[in-house]
C-alpha positions in Angstrom: 18.4 -22.9 -3.6 21.3 -20.5 -3.8 20.3 -17.3 -1.9 21.7 -14.0 -2.9 21.2 -10.7 -1.1 18.2 -8.8 -2.4 18.3 -5.1 -2.2 15.9 -2.4 -3.4 16.3 1.3 -3.6 13.3 3.6 -3.5 12.2 5.2 -6.8 10.5 8.0 -4.8 8.5 8.9 -1.8 4.9 9.7 -1.1 3.5 12.8 0.7 0.3 12.1 2.5 -1.7 13.9 5.3 -0.8 11.0 7.7 2.2 11.9 9.8 1.7 9.1 12.4 0.2 5.7 12.4 -2.6 6.5 14.9 -6.0 6.9 13.1 -4.6 6.3 9.6 -6.8 4.3 7.2 -5.7 0.7 6.9 -6.6 0.2 3.2 -7.3 2.6 0.3 -11.1 2.0 0.5 -10.9 3.6 3.9 -9.1 6.6 2.5 -11.8 7.6 0.0 -10.9 11.0 -1.6 -7.7 11.4 0.5 -5.1 12.9 -1.9 -1.3 12.4 -1.8 1.7 13.1 -4.0 4.1 10.5 -5.2 7.4 12.2 -5.9 9.5 10.2 -8.3 13.3 10.6 -8.2 14.6 12.4 -11.4 16.5 9.4 -12.7 13.2 7.4 -13.0 11.0 10.1 -14.6 11.4 8.6 -18.1 9.7 5.5 -16.8 6.5 7.4 -16.3 5.9 7.8 -20.0 2.4 6.7 -20.9 1.4 6.0 -17.3 -1.1 8.9 -17.5 -3.3 6.7 -19.7 -4.3 4.6 -16.7 -6.9 5.6 -14.1 -5.5 3.4 -11.3 -2.0 2.2 -10.4 -0.4 -0.3 -8.1 1.9 1.4 -5.7 4.4 -1.0 -4.0 6.1 0.4 -1.0 8.3 -0.3 2.0 6.7 -0.2 5.5 9.5 2.0 6.8 8.3 2.0 10.4 8.1 -1.8 10.7 11.0 -3.1 12.8 10.3 -6.7 13.3 7.6 -9.3 12.4 5.3 -11.8 14.0 4.3 -15.0 12.1 1.1 -15.0 14.1 -0.7 -11.7 14.8 -4.0 -10.2 15.5 -4.9 -8.0 12.5 -7.0 -4.8 12.5 -10.1 -6.5 11.3 -10.3 -9.3 13.9 -9.7 -10.2 17.5 -8.2 -13.6 16.8 -4.6 -14.3 15.7 -3.9 -15.3 12.1 -0.8 -16.2 10.1 0.9 -13.1 8.8 0.5 -14.3 5.2 -3.3 -14.5 5.7 -3.2 -10.8 6.6 -2.2 -7.5 5.1 -0.5 -6.3 8.3 2.7 -4.3 8.0 4.9 -6.4 10.4 6.0 -9.0 7.9 9.3 -10.8 7.1 9.7 -8.5 4.1 7.8 -5.3 5.1 6.3 -4.6 1.6 2.9 -3.0 1.1 0.8 -2.6 -2.0 -2.1 -0.3 -2.7 -4.3 0.3 -5.8 -4.7 4.1 -6.0 -6.5 6.4 -8.4 -4.1 8.3 -10.6 -5.4 11.9 -11.0 -2.5 13.5 -12.9 1.2 13.5 -13.6 3.2 16.7 -13.7 6.8 15.9 -14.5 7.9 13.8 -11.5 4.9 14.3 -9.3 1.9 11.9 -9.4 -1.2 13.2 -7.8 -3.1 10.3 -6.3 -6.3 9.6 -4.5 -7.3 7.2 -1.8 -3.8 7.2 -0.2 -3.5 5.0 2.9 0.2 5.3 3.5 2.3 7.1 6.1 3.8 10.4 5.0 7.3 9.9 3.7 6.8 6.2 2.8 9.5 5.0 0.4 8.1 3.8 -3.0 9.6 0.7 -4.5 7.6 0.4 -7.7 4.6 1.6 -9.7 2.6 -0.6 -12.1 -0.6 0.1 -14.0 -3.8 -1.6 -12.7 -5.4 -3.4 -15.7 -8.8 -4.9 -14.9 -8.5 -7.5 -17.6 -5.3 -8.8 -16.0 -6.0 -8.1 -12.3 -9.7 -8.4 -11.5 -11.1 -11.8 -10.5 -14.4 -12.9 -9.1 -13.7 -14.6 -5.8 -15.6 -17.2 -3.9 -13.6 -17.2 -0.7 -12.4 -14.3 1.5 -11.1 -16.4 4.4 -11.5 -14.9 7.9 -12.6 -11.5 6.3 -15.9 -12.9 5.0 -18.7 -10.5 5.9 -16.5 -7.7 7.1 -16.6 -5.5 4.0 -18.3 -2.6 5.8 -15.7 -2.5 8.6 -12.8 -1.8 6.3 -14.1 1.6 5.3 -14.1 2.9 8.9 -11.3 0.8 10.5 -8.3 3.0 11.5 -4.7 2.1 12.5 -3.7 1.9 16.1 -0.4 1.1 17.9 -0.5 -2.7 17.5 2.1 -2.8 14.7 4.5 -0.1 16.0 
């Protein structure tokens, strides 16, 4: 396989109430009703046309505070190590995050969002509409997270991935 360099430029940044990693929600369901603003760069505003017809969006972003990665790590929801690709931890070979957020409104280049779980100033790489007919699946396996649904709503970030 011929590898070529892959580069991405942020299409914008997000403003959230979380200025440091300590005590930040680790998933959107733990950030219920927390609002944030996604500021899209002017050159990408035309790409927002018709996005306001969707109630939820995928926000794909760069974990800009991640400096390295571990292939085996102990995630927030467990005390045992797991392979990085079996987790949603930020210290990854390509530090990319994804969150499904509620889209409240769009005013020119500003998206008002709810359930934000990102650090203030996080660079945004892409936005895609969440479409249940495409994206929702009934699952029959949740791996090492089986039975931990309640924990995710109260689990907060700590210093383990700094």
